KETI-309540 format. One record per residue (C-alpha): x, y, z; residue in one letter. Coordinates in Angstrom, 1 decimal, m for minus. Layout:
<balos>
(balo (X, Y, Z), "A")
...
</balos>
This chain:
<balos>
(balo (110.2, m9.5, 65.0), "X")
(balo (114.0, m9.5, 64.6), "X")
(balo (113.8, m12.5, 62.4), "X")
(balo (111.3, m11.0, 60.2), "X")
(balo (113.4, m7.9, 59.7), "X")
(balo (116.4, m10.0, 58.6), "X")
(balo (114.2, m11.8, 56.2), "X")
(balo (113.1, m8.6, 54.9), "X")
(balo (116.5, m7.2, 54.6), "X")
(balo (117.9, m10.4, 52.8), "X")
(balo (114.8, m10.3, 50.4), "X")
(balo (115.5, m6.6, 49.5), "X")
(balo (119.2, m7.3, 49.0), "X")
(balo (118.7, m10.2, 46.6), "X")
(balo (115.6, m8.9, 44.9), "X")
(balo (113.4, m11.9, 45.8), "X")
(balo (110.2, m12.4, 47.8), "X")
(balo (110.4, m12.2, 51.5), "X")
(balo (108.2, m15.3, 51.7), "X")
(balo (110.9, m17.3, 50.1), "X")
(balo (113.5, m16.2, 52.7), "X")
(balo (111.1, m17.1, 55.6), "X")
(balo (110.2, m20.4, 54.0), "X")
(balo (114.1, m21.0, 53.7), "X")
(balo (114.6, m20.2, 57.4), "X")
(balo (111.8, m22.6, 58.4), "X")
(balo (113.6, m25.4, 56.5), "X")
(balo (116.9, m24.5, 58.0), "X")
(balo (115.4, m24.6, 61.6), "X")
(balo (113.7, m27.9, 60.7), "X")
(balo (117.0, m29.4, 59.6), "X")
(balo (118.7, m28.1, 62.8), "X")
(balo (115.9, m29.6, 64.8), "X")
(balo (116.3, m33.0, 63.3), "X")
(balo (120.1, m32.8, 63.9), "X")
(balo (119.3, m32.4, 67.7), "X")
(balo (116.3, m34.7, 68.2), "X")
(balo (117.1, m37.3, 65.6), "X")
(balo (117.0, m37.4, 61.7), "X")
(balo (114.1, m39.9, 61.8), "X")
(balo (111.9, m37.5, 63.6), "X")
(balo (109.2, m35.5, 61.7), "X")
(balo (110.2, m32.1, 63.0), "X")
(balo (108.5, m29.1, 61.5), "X")
(balo (109.2, m25.3, 62.2), "X")
(balo (107.0, m22.5, 61.6), "X")
(balo (107.8, m18.9, 61.9), "X")
(balo (104.7, m16.6, 62.9), "X")
(balo (104.2, m14.0, 60.1), "X")
(balo (103.0, m11.5, 62.7), "X")
(balo (105.4, m11.6, 65.6), "X")
(balo (108.4, m13.7, 64.2), "X")
(balo (108.1, m16.4, 67.0), "X")
(balo (109.5, m19.7, 66.0), "X")
(balo (107.2, m22.7, 66.8), "X")
(balo (108.9, m26.2, 66.7), "X")
(balo (106.7, m29.2, 66.7), "X")
(balo (107.0, m33.0, 66.3), "X")
(balo (104.5, m34.8, 64.1), "X")
(balo (103.6, m38.5, 64.5), "X")
(balo (101.2, m40.1, 62.0), "X")
(balo (98.4, m42.4, 63.2), "X")
(balo (98.2, m45.8, 61.2), "X")
(balo (95.9, m48.7, 61.3), "X")
(balo (96.8, m51.6, 63.5), "X")
(balo (97.3, m53.9, 60.6), "X")
(balo (99.5, m51.2, 58.8), "X")
(balo (103.2, m51.7, 58.6), "X")
(balo (105.3, m49.4, 60.6), "X")
(balo (108.2, m48.1, 58.6), "X")
(balo (109.4, m45.3, 61.0), "X")
(balo (108.7, m46.1, 64.7), "X")
(balo (109.6, m42.6, 65.9), "X")
(balo (107.3, m40.9, 63.5), "X")
(balo (104.5, m43.3, 63.1), "X")
(balo (102.3, m45.2, 65.7), "X")
(balo (99.3, m47.5, 65.5), "X")
(balo (95.7, m46.4, 66.4), "X")
(balo (96.0, m48.4, 69.7), "X")
(balo (99.1, m46.7, 70.8), "X")
(balo (97.7, m43.3, 69.7), "X")
(balo (94.6, m43.7, 71.9), "X")
(balo (96.7, m44.3, 74.9), "X")
(balo (98.0, m40.7, 74.3), "X")
(balo (94.9, m39.2, 72.8), "X")
(balo (91.6, m41.1, 73.3), "X")
(balo (89.8, m39.6, 70.4), "X")
(balo (92.7, m40.3, 67.9), "X")
(balo (91.7, m41.3, 64.4), "X")
(balo (93.6, m43.2, 61.7), "X")
(balo (95.3, m40.6, 59.3), "X")
(balo (95.6, m37.7, 61.7), "X")
(balo (99.0, m36.6, 63.4), "X")
(balo (99.7, m36.3, 66.9), "X")
(balo (101.4, m33.0, 67.4), "X")
(balo (103.8, m32.3, 70.3), "X")
(balo (105.3, m28.8, 71.1), "X")
(balo (109.1, m28.7, 71.5), "X")
(balo (111.0, m26.3, 73.6), "X")
(balo (112.9, m23.5, 71.7), "X")
(balo (115.8, m24.7, 69.9), "X")
(balo (119.2, m23.9, 71.3), "X")
(balo (121.5, m23.9, 68.4), "X")
(balo (124.7, m25.5, 68.8), "X")
(balo (127.8, m24.9, 66.6), "X")
(balo (126.9, m27.7, 64.1), "X")
(balo (123.3, m27.1, 64.1), "X")
(balo (123.8, m23.3, 63.4), "X")
(balo (126.2, m24.2, 60.6), "X")
(balo (123.7, m26.6, 59.0), "X")
(balo (120.9, m24.1, 59.2), "X")
(balo (123.2, m21.5, 57.6), "X")
(balo (124.1, m23.7, 54.7), "X")
(balo (120.5, m24.6, 54.1), "X")
(balo (119.3, m20.8, 54.2), "X")
(balo (122.1, m19.8, 51.9), "X")
(balo (121.5, m22.5, 49.4), "X")
(balo (117.7, m21.7, 49.3), "X")
(balo (118.2, m18.0, 48.8), "X")
(balo (120.8, m18.6, 46.2), "X")
(balo (118.3, m21.0, 44.3), "X")
(balo (115.6, m18.4, 44.6), "X")
(balo (117.8, m15.6, 43.4), "X")
(balo (118.9, m17.8, 40.4), "X")
(balo (115.3, m18.5, 39.4), "X")
(balo (114.4, m14.9, 39.6), "X")
(balo (117.4, m13.9, 37.4), "X")
(balo (116.5, m16.5, 34.8), "X")
(balo (112.9, m15.5, 34.7), "X")
(balo (113.9, m11.8, 34.4), "X")
(balo (116.6, m12.1, 31.7), "X")
(balo (115.4, m15.0, 29.5), "X")
(balo (113.3, m12.8, 27.3), "X")
(balo (115.9, m10.0, 27.1), "X")
(balo (118.2, m11.6, 24.5), "X")
(balo (119.2, m8.9, 22.0), "X")
(balo (119.0, m6.0, 24.5), "X")
(balo (121.9, m3.7, 25.2), "X")
(balo (122.6, m3.4, 28.9), "X")
(balo (124.8, m1.1, 31.1), "X")
(balo (127.0, m2.5, 33.8), "X")
(balo (130.1, m2.3, 35.7), "X")
(balo (133.0, m4.6, 35.7), "X")
(balo (133.0, m6.8, 38.9), "X")
(balo (136.0, m8.9, 38.3), "X")
(balo (138.4, m10.0, 35.5), "X")
(balo (139.8, m13.6, 35.2), "X")
(balo (142.1, m14.5, 32.3), "X")
(balo (140.5, m11.9, 30.0), "X")
(balo (137.0, m13.0, 30.9), "X")
(balo (135.0, m10.2, 32.5), "X")
(balo (132.1, m10.6, 35.1), "X")
(balo (129.7, m7.7, 34.6), "X")
(balo (127.3, m6.5, 37.4), "X")
(balo (124.1, m5.7, 35.6), "X")
(balo (122.6, m2.9, 37.7), "X")
(balo (122.8, m5.0, 40.9), "X")
(balo (120.2, m7.5, 39.5), "X")
(balo (122.4, m10.1, 37.9), "X")
(balo (125.8, m10.9, 36.7), "X")
(balo (126.8, m11.4, 33.1), "X")
(balo (129.8, m13.0, 31.5), "X")
(balo (131.7, m11.1, 28.9), "X")
(balo (134.2, m13.6, 27.5), "X")
(balo (137.5, m12.6, 25.9), "X")
(balo (136.5, m13.7, 22.4), "X")
(balo (133.4, m11.6, 22.7), "X")
(balo (135.2, m8.5, 23.8), "X")
(balo (136.8, m5.9, 21.5), "X")
(balo (140.4, m6.7, 20.6), "X")
(balo (143.0, m4.6, 22.5), "X")
(balo (140.3, m3.6, 25.1), "X")
(balo (141.5, m4.2, 28.6), "X")
(balo (138.7, m3.8, 31.2), "X")
(balo (139.5, m3.2, 34.9), "X")
(balo (137.4, m3.6, 38.0), "X")
(balo (134.8, m0.8, 38.1), "X")
(balo (134.9, 0.1, 34.4), "X")
(balo (131.4, 1.0, 33.0), "X")
(balo (130.6, m1.1, 29.8), "X")
(balo (127.8, m1.5, 27.4), "X")
(balo (127.1, m4.9, 25.8), "X")
(balo (124.4, m6.9, 24.3), "X")
(balo (122.8, m10.0, 25.8), "X")
(balo (123.2, m12.6, 23.0), "X")
(balo (122.4, m15.8, 25.1), "X")
(balo (120.8, m16.8, 28.3), "X")
(balo (121.2, m20.4, 29.6), "X")
(balo (119.9, m22.1, 32.7), "X")
(balo (122.6, m24.3, 34.1), "X")
(balo (123.2, m26.2, 37.4), "X")
(balo (125.1, m23.5, 38.8), "X")
(balo (122.5, m20.8, 38.0), "X")
(balo (121.6, m18.8, 34.9), "X")
(balo (124.5, m17.9, 32.6), "X")
(balo (124.0, m14.6, 31.0), "X")
(balo (126.4, m14.2, 28.1), "X")
(balo (127.4, m10.7, 26.8), "X")
(balo (129.0, m9.5, 23.8), "X")
(balo (130.6, m6.3, 22.4), "X")
(balo (131.9, m8.0, 19.1), "X")
(balo (128.6, m9.3, 17.9), "X")
(balo (127.3, m7.5, 14.8), "X")
(balo (123.9, m7.0, 16.3), "X")
(balo (125.5, m4.9, 19.0), "X")
(balo (126.5, m2.3, 16.6), "X")
(balo (123.0, m2.4, 15.0), "X")
(balo (121.5, m1.8, 18.5), "X")
(balo (123.9, 1.2, 19.1), "X")
(balo (122.8, 2.8, 15.8), "X")
(balo (119.2, 2.2, 17.0), "X")
(balo (119.8, 4.2, 20.1), "X")
(balo (121.7, 7.0, 18.4), "X")
(balo (119.6, 7.4, 15.3), "X")
(balo (115.9, 8.3, 16.0), "X")
(balo (114.8, 7.4, 12.5), "X")
(balo (116.0, 3.8, 13.0), "X")
(balo (114.2, 3.7, 16.4), "X")
(balo (111.0, 5.0, 14.7), "X")
(balo (111.3, 2.4, 11.9), "X")
(balo (111.6, 5.0, 9.1), "X")
(balo (115.1, 3.8, 8.4), "X")
(balo (115.8, m0.1, 8.5), "X")
(balo (119.2, m1.8, 9.0), "X")
(balo (119.3, m4.6, 6.3), "X")
(balo (122.6, m6.2, 7.1), "X")
(balo (125.6, m5.8, 9.2), "X")
(balo (129.2, m7.2, 8.8), "X")
(balo (132.0, m6.6, 11.4), "X")
(balo (135.6, m7.2, 12.0), "X")
(balo (135.4, m6.1, 15.6), "X")
(balo (137.7, m3.4, 16.7), "X")
(balo (138.9, m2.8, 13.1), "X")
(balo (136.3, m2.2, 10.5), "X")
(balo (132.6, m2.7, 9.9), "X")
(balo (129.9, m2.2, 7.2), "X")
(balo (126.2, m1.6, 7.7), "X")
(balo (123.6, m1.5, 5.0), "X")
(balo (120.5, 0.7, 5.5), "X")
(balo (117.4, 1.7, 3.6), "X")
(balo (114.8, 4.5, 4.0), "X")
(balo (111.1, 3.9, 3.8), "X")
(balo (110.6, 7.6, 3.2), "X")
(balo (112.1, 8.8, 0.0), "X")
(balo (112.7, 12.3, 1.4), "X")
(balo (115.1, 10.9, 4.1), "X")
(balo (118.7, 9.9, 3.1), "X")
(balo (119.5, 6.8, 5.2), "X")
(balo (123.1, 7.3, 5.1), "X")
(balo (123.0, 10.9, 6.0), "X")
(balo (120.6, 10.3, 8.9), "X")
(balo (123.0, 7.6, 10.3), "X")
(balo (126.1, 9.8, 9.9), "X")
(balo (124.4, 12.8, 11.6), "X")
(balo (125.3, 16.4, 11.8), "X")
(balo (129.0, 16.7, 11.3), "X")
(balo (129.2, 13.0, 11.9), "X")
(balo (127.9, 13.2, 15.5), "X")
(balo (125.7, 10.1, 15.4), "X")
(balo (128.3, 7.7, 13.7), "X")
(balo (131.1, 9.1, 15.8), "X")
(balo (129.1, 8.2, 19.0), "X")
(balo (129.1, 4.6, 17.9), "X")
(balo (132.7, 4.7, 16.8), "X")
(balo (133.7, 6.0, 20.3), "X")
(balo (131.7, 3.1, 22.0), "X")
(balo (133.5, 0.6, 19.7), "X")
(balo (136.9, 1.7, 20.5), "X")
(balo (137.6, 3.7, 17.2), "X")
(balo (136.2, 0.9, 14.8), "X")
(balo (135.8, 2.4, 11.3), "X")
(balo (132.3, 2.2, 10.0), "X")
(balo (131.1, 2.2, 6.3), "X")
(balo (127.4, 3.0, 6.0), "X")
(balo (126.2, 1.6, 2.7), "X")
(balo (122.8, 2.3, 1.0), "X")
(balo (121.0, m1.0, 0.5), "X")
(balo (119.6, m1.9, m3.0), "X")
(balo (117.6, m4.7, m4.5), "X")
(balo (119.9, m4.5, m7.5), "X")
(balo (122.6, m6.9, m6.1), "X")
(balo (125.2, m5.5, m8.7), "X")
(balo (124.6, m1.8, m7.5), "X")
(balo (124.7, m3.0, m3.8), "X")
(balo (128.1, m4.7, m4.3), "X")
(balo (129.5, m1.6, m5.9), "X")
(balo (128.4, 0.4, m2.9), "X")
(balo (129.6, m2.4, m0.4), "X")
(balo (133.1, m2.3, m1.9), "X")
(balo (133.6, 1.4, m1.4), "X")
(balo (135.9, 3.2, m1.3), "X")
(balo (137.2, 1.1, m4.2), "X")
(balo (136.0, 1.9, m7.7), "X")
(balo (134.3, m1.0, m9.7), "X")
(balo (134.4, m1.4, m13.4), "X")
(balo (132.3, m4.3, m14.0), "X")
(balo (130.3, m6.9, m12.3), "X")
(balo (129.6, m10.4, m13.7), "X")
(balo (126.9, m12.5, m11.8), "X")
(balo (126.4, m16.2, m11.4), "X")
(balo (123.1, m16.3, m9.7), "X")
(balo (122.7, m20.0, m9.5), "X")
(balo (126.0, m20.2, m7.3), "X")
(balo (125.5, m16.8, m5.7), "X")
(balo (128.8, m15.9, m6.9), "X")
(balo (130.2, m12.7, m8.8), "X")
(balo (133.4, m11.6, m10.3), "X")
(balo (134.1, m7.9, m9.8), "X")
(balo (136.5, m6.2, m12.1), "X")
(balo (138.4, m3.1, m10.8), "X")
(balo (141.2, m0.9, m12.3), "X")
(balo (144.8, m2.1, m11.6), "X")
(balo (145.4, 0.9, m9.1), "X")
(balo (142.2, 0.0, m7.1), "X")
(balo (142.9, m3.7, m6.6), "X")
(balo (144.6, m3.5, m3.1), "X")
(balo (142.0, m0.9, m2.0), "X")
(balo (139.1, m3.2, m3.2), "X")
(balo (140.7, m6.3, m1.4), "X")
(balo (141.6, m4.5, 1.7), "X")
(balo (144.2, m5.3, 4.3), "X")
(balo (144.3, m9.1, 4.7), "X")
(balo (141.2, m9.2, 2.4), "X")
(balo (139.1, m7.4, 5.0), "X")
(balo (137.2, m5.1, 2.6), "X")
(balo (136.0, m7.8, 0.2), "X")
(balo (135.3, m10.2, 3.0), "X")
(balo (133.1, m7.7, 4.8), "X")
(balo (131.3, m6.9, 1.5), "X")
(balo (130.8, m10.6, 0.9), "X")
(balo (129.2, m11.1, 4.4), "X")
(balo (127.1, m8.0, 3.8), "X")
(balo (125.7, m9.0, 0.5), "X")
(balo (125.6, m12.7, 1.1), "X")
(balo (127.5, m13.4, m2.1), "X")
(balo (130.9, m14.9, m2.8), "X")
(balo (133.0, m12.1, m4.4), "X")
(balo (136.0, m12.5, m6.6), "X")
(balo (138.2, m9.4, m7.2), "X")
(balo (140.3, m9.1, m10.3), "X")
(balo (141.9, m6.4, m12.4), "X")
(balo (140.9, m5.8, m16.0), "X")
(balo (144.1, m7.6, m17.2), "X")
(balo (143.3, m10.8, m15.2), "X")
(balo (139.7, m10.7, m16.3), "X")
(balo (140.7, m10.4, m19.9), "X")
(balo (143.2, m13.2, m19.5), "X")
(balo (140.5, m15.3, m17.8), "X")
(balo (138.0, m14.6, m20.5), "X")
(balo (140.5, m15.5, m23.2), "X")
(balo (141.3, m18.8, m21.5), "X")
(balo (137.6, m19.6, m21.3), "X")
(balo (137.2, m18.6, m24.9), "X")
(balo (140.1, m21.0, m26.0), "X")
(balo (138.8, m23.9, m23.9), "X")
(balo (135.3, m23.6, m25.3), "X")
(balo (136.6, m23.1, m28.9), "X")
(balo (138.7, m26.2, m28.7), "X")
(balo (135.7, m28.2, m27.3), "X")
(balo (133.5, m27.2, m30.3), "X")
(balo (136.4, m27.8, m32.8), "X")
(balo (137.1, m31.3, m31.5), "X")
(balo (133.4, m32.5, m31.0), "X")
(balo (131.9, m30.9, m34.1), "X")
(balo (134.8, m31.2, m36.6), "X")
(balo (134.6, m27.5, m37.5), "X")
(balo (137.2, m24.7, m38.1), "X")
(balo (138.2, m22.3, m35.5), "X")
(balo (136.2, m19.4, m37.1), "X")
(balo (133.0, m21.2, m36.8), "X")
(balo (133.9, m22.3, m33.2), "X")
(balo (134.7, m18.7, m32.4), "X")
(balo (131.3, m17.6, m33.7), "X")
(balo (129.5, m20.1, m31.5), "X")
(balo (131.5, m18.9, m28.3), "X")
(balo (130.7, m15.3, m29.1), "X")
(balo (127.0, m16.2, m29.3), "X")
(balo (127.1, m17.5, m25.8), "X")
(balo (127.2, m21.3, m26.3), "X")
(balo (129.1, m23.1, m23.7), "X")
(balo (128.1, m26.8, m24.1), "X")
(balo (127.4, m29.2, m26.9), "X")
(balo (124.0, m30.0, m25.4), "X")
(balo (122.9, m26.2, m26.1), "X")
(balo (123.8, m26.7, m29.7), "X")
(balo (121.8, m30.0, m30.0), "X")
(balo (118.7, m28.4, m28.2), "X")
(balo (118.7, m25.0, m29.9), "X")
(balo (116.0, m24.6, m32.7), "X")
(balo (117.4, m24.5, m36.3), "X")
(balo (115.7, m21.1, m36.7), "X")
(balo (117.8, m19.6, m33.8), "X")
(balo (121.0, m21.2, m35.1), "X")
(balo (120.3, m19.8, m38.6), "X")
(balo (120.2, m16.3, m37.2), "X")
(balo (124.0, m16.3, m36.5), "X")
(balo (125.9, m14.4, m39.1), "X")
(balo (127.2, m16.7, m41.8), "X")
(balo (125.0, m19.8, m40.6), "X")
(balo (122.4, m20.8, m43.3), "X")
(balo (119.6, m23.3, m42.5), "X")
(balo (121.6, m26.2, m44.3), "X")
(balo (124.8, m25.4, m42.2), "X")
(balo (122.9, m25.1, m39.0), "X")
(balo (121.1, m28.5, m39.6), "X")
(balo (124.5, m30.1, m40.3), "X")
(balo (125.9, m28.6, m37.1), "X")
(balo (123.1, m29.8, m35.0), "X")
(balo (123.2, m33.3, m36.5), "X")
(balo (127.0, m33.4, m35.6), "X")
(balo (126.2, m32.3, m32.1), "X")
(balo (123.5, m35.0, m31.7), "X")
(balo (125.8, m37.7, m33.1), "X")
(balo (128.5, m36.6, m30.8), "X")
(balo (126.3, m36.8, m27.7), "X")
(balo (124.9, m40.1, m28.7), "X")
(balo (128.3, m41.6, m29.2), "X")
(balo (129.4, m40.2, m25.9), "X")
(balo (126.3, m41.7, m24.3), "X")
(balo (127.1, m45.0, m25.8), "X")
(balo (130.6, m45.0, m24.6), "X")
(balo (129.5, m44.0, m21.2), "X")
(balo (127.0, m46.9, m21.0), "X")
(balo (129.8, m49.4, m22.0), "X")
(balo (132.0, m48.0, m19.2), "X")
(balo (129.2, m48.3, m16.8), "X")
(balo (128.4, m51.9, m17.9), "X")
(balo (132.1, m52.8, m17.5), "X")
(balo (132.0, m51.4, m14.0), "X")
(balo (128.9, m53.3, m13.2), "X")
(balo (126.9, m50.3, m12.0), "X")
(balo (123.2, m51.0, m11.0), "X")
(balo (120.4, m49.4, m13.0), "X")
(balo (119.2, m47.4, m10.0), "X")
(balo (122.5, m45.8, m9.9), "X")
(balo (122.9, m45.0, m13.6), "X")
(balo (119.4, m43.6, m13.7), "X")
(balo (119.8, m41.5, m10.5), "X")
(balo (119.0, m38.0, m11.9), "X")
(balo (120.8, m36.0, m9.0), "X")
(balo (124.2, m37.2, m10.2), "X")
(balo (125.4, m36.5, m13.7), "X")
(balo (126.6, m39.4, m15.9), "X")
(balo (130.3, m38.2, m15.6), "X")
(balo (130.1, m38.1, m11.9), "X")
(balo (128.2, m41.5, m11.7), "X")
(balo (131.2, m42.9, m13.7), "X")
(balo (133.8, m41.3, m11.3), "X")
(balo (132.2, m42.8, m8.1), "X")
(balo (131.7, m46.1, m10.0), "X")
(balo (135.4, m46.3, m10.4), "X")
(balo (135.8, m45.8, m6.7), "X")
(balo (133.6, m48.8, m5.9), "X")
(balo (130.2, m47.3, m5.6), "X")
(balo (128.0, m49.8, m7.7), "X")
(balo (124.4, m49.2, m6.5), "X")
(balo (122.3, m46.3, m5.2), "X")
(balo (122.4, m47.8, m1.7), "X")
(balo (126.3, m47.7, m1.9), "X")
(balo (126.0, m44.0, m2.7), "X")
(balo (123.4, m43.4, 0.1), "X")
(balo (125.8, m44.8, 2.6), "X")
(balo (128.4, m42.2, 1.9), "X")
(balo (129.0, m38.9, 3.7), "X")
(balo (129.2, m35.6, 2.0), "X")
(balo (133.0, m35.2, 2.3), "X")
(balo (133.6, m38.8, 1.0), "X")
(balo (131.7, m38.0, m2.1), "X")
(balo (133.7, m34.9, m2.7), "X")
(balo (136.9, m36.8, m2.3), "X")
(balo (135.7, m39.2, m4.9), "X")
(balo (134.7, m36.6, m7.5), "X")
(balo (137.8, m34.5, m6.9), "X")
(balo (138.4, m31.0, m5.7), "X")
(balo (136.2, m28.2, m7.2), "X")
(balo (133.6, m30.6, m8.7), "X")
(balo (130.9, m30.1, m6.1), "X")
(balo (130.5, m28.0, m3.0), "X")
(balo (129.8, m29.5, 0.4), "X")
(balo (126.0, m28.4, 0.4), "X")
(balo (125.6, m30.0, m3.1), "X")
(balo (127.2, m33.2, m2.0), "X")
(balo (124.9, m33.4, 1.0), "X")
(balo (121.8, m33.0, m1.1), "X")
(balo (122.9, m35.7, m3.5), "X")
(balo (123.4, m38.1, m0.5), "X")
(balo (119.9, m37.2, 0.8), "X")
(balo (118.3, m37.6, m2.6), "X")
(balo (119.9, m41.0, m2.7), "X")
(balo (118.4, m42.0, 0.7), "X")
(balo (114.9, m40.8, m0.2), "X")
(balo (113.9, m44.4, m1.2), "X")
(balo (114.8, m45.7, 2.2), "X")
(balo (112.4, m43.2, 4.0), "X")
(balo (109.8, m44.1, 1.3), "X")
(balo (110.1, m47.9, 2.0), "X")
(balo (109.8, m47.1, 5.8), "X")
(balo (106.8, m45.0, 5.3), "X")
(balo (105.2, m47.7, 3.2), "X")
(balo (105.9, m50.5, 5.7), "X")
(balo (104.5, m48.4, 8.5), "X")
(balo (101.4, m47.6, 6.5), "X")
(balo (101.0, m51.4, 5.7), "X")
(balo (101.4, m52.3, 9.3), "X")
(balo (98.9, m49.7, 10.4), "X")
(balo (96.3, m51.0, 7.6), "X")
(balo (96.9, m54.6, 8.9), "X")
(balo (96.4, m53.7, 12.5), "X")
(balo (93.2, m51.9, 11.7), "X")
(balo (92.0, m54.9, 9.5), "X")
(balo (92.7, m57.2, 12.6), "X")
(balo (90.8, m55.0, 14.8), "X")
(balo (87.7, m55.0, 12.6), "X")
(balo (87.9, m58.7, 12.2), "X")
(balo (87.9, m59.2, 16.0), "X")
(balo (85.2, m56.8, 16.5), "X")
(balo (83.0, m58.8, 13.9), "X")
(balo (83.8, m62.2, 15.4), "X")
(balo (83.2, m61.4, 19.1), "X")
(balo (79.3, m61.4, 19.0), "X")
(balo (79.3, m64.7, 17.1), "X")
(balo (81.5, m66.4, 19.6), "X")
(balo (79.2, m65.2, 22.5), "X")
(balo (76.1, m66.4, 20.9), "X")
(balo (77.6, m69.9, 20.3), "X")
(balo (78.6, m70.0, 24.0), "X")
(balo (75.2, m69.1, 25.1), "X")
(balo (73.4, m71.7, 23.2), "X")
(balo (75.7, m74.5, 24.2), "X")
(balo (75.6, m73.7, 28.0), "X")
(balo (72.6, m74.6, 30.2), "X")
(balo (71.9, m73.2, 33.7), "X")
(balo (72.8, m76.6, 35.1), "X")
(balo (75.9, m76.6, 33.2), "X")
(balo (76.6, m73.1, 34.5), "X")
(balo (76.1, m74.4, 38.0), "X")
(balo (78.4, m77.3, 37.6), "X")
(balo (81.0, m75.0, 36.1), "X")
(balo (80.7, m72.7, 39.1), "X")
(balo (81.0, m75.7, 41.5), "X")
(balo (83.9, m77.0, 39.7), "X")
(balo (85.6, m73.6, 39.9), "X")
(balo (85.0, m73.4, 43.6), "X")
(balo (86.6, m76.9, 44.1), "X")
(balo (90.3, m77.1, 45.2), "X")
(balo (92.6, m78.4, 42.6), "X")
(balo (93.7, m81.3, 44.8), "X")
(balo (90.1, m82.5, 45.1), "X")
(balo (89.6, m82.3, 41.4), "X")
(balo (92.7, m84.3, 40.8), "X")
</balos>
């Protein structure tokens, strides 16, 4: 009974099934028994679940007389078995009781190692099964030990989690015994057991803290749409209410700031800006950049980029210390944000106005007044003028139908001349037609890569994204756009592979149908040509040794 009590205590301490501990004990005793009686012996131990008595037995397998004996001490033939047990049968085991095992020092050490290993494996399996589905959950624990800034957290005595230094709050120094809260952000099963990774700097940790502190978030009345954190310093959280009568910002702040202050205290004094979320991205950005005041927002929806204009005295506040405020606002909104003053914005617009005016003056051979009118109306490229209907051009003040028609003719002539020049340059470079007709790359970009040695579409497909960017020059294309161009260039490779695979499948199917159709005919011909006598002669010939036939 003492052995069963030990198993029960170990199982309770490690939070595992007592049966696992008893099975581990049996395996440990078996290993110790083989160490004493010989490792080739089939020694098996069994612990009686009722009284805790250990039964140690030797097993020997009975084999047929013609069977090959691989282990003489654990196997024997049927004839040998019948000398011991007259009614022995092939396939059964002869079982001999062994005396109680007197553990020596080495045997006891071996048994202890086996027992420890099995219990540890069972404990790891239990921990992984328990925590693998708890990713994203906030846990309470105590610091067990700290090594080089990495803290091992005891999770309520059921497991150990790792809080790495880069996942802790800056300037937070944990000591043994400190109570901490953290979020489980990853659980991995590794050779040394499940690794439970914790974090206090993860944005989701702050969201979970608000969920615990704000009942409206827990009940789903208020939803957290986005979180951006500079752990230990500043954070922004965007919230929206599904009930128009409830202010989401006020609910998160709480009475006299009690709710948000509880989260701030847990995060070591981290400043938190609570922002109302809006589908109007411009209004959302204005709120996200608080406390800075915003004068104007200019959006580029295609590039998900915006220019935000602020008063001169608000520039440093909008940018924040080391760009923190604008960086967090950019993460929160998912847009790239450029902050500029009114003077900078005016200067930038004037430069753009000048560049576009000079483009129209040079390409269309018009005076600066007419060029300025086109820029003011929103024209940015020659192609826009060539494609705009005459009726729309005539609506510009001072533009009559005749003048609009002449302007469009000049735009078309300029584009044709440019296309001819481009075609000549492409011909001089020897660019293949599949490259020049490739729609994902503009003609100017095609010429640029052609000058760098890319002559065919396959040459372009062989490039990596960063190589294409280097060829085009900085600022001409983003890494994402470059990768898309490369994948578009490789599309014909995959199409050819799919076509070849389909052709091979069709050929294999056709061959199968042909074989199925020919088989009966062949069988019929063989039947008509072979007589019973011939069949007998064939059978006799088949039974005759080769030497006799020769």
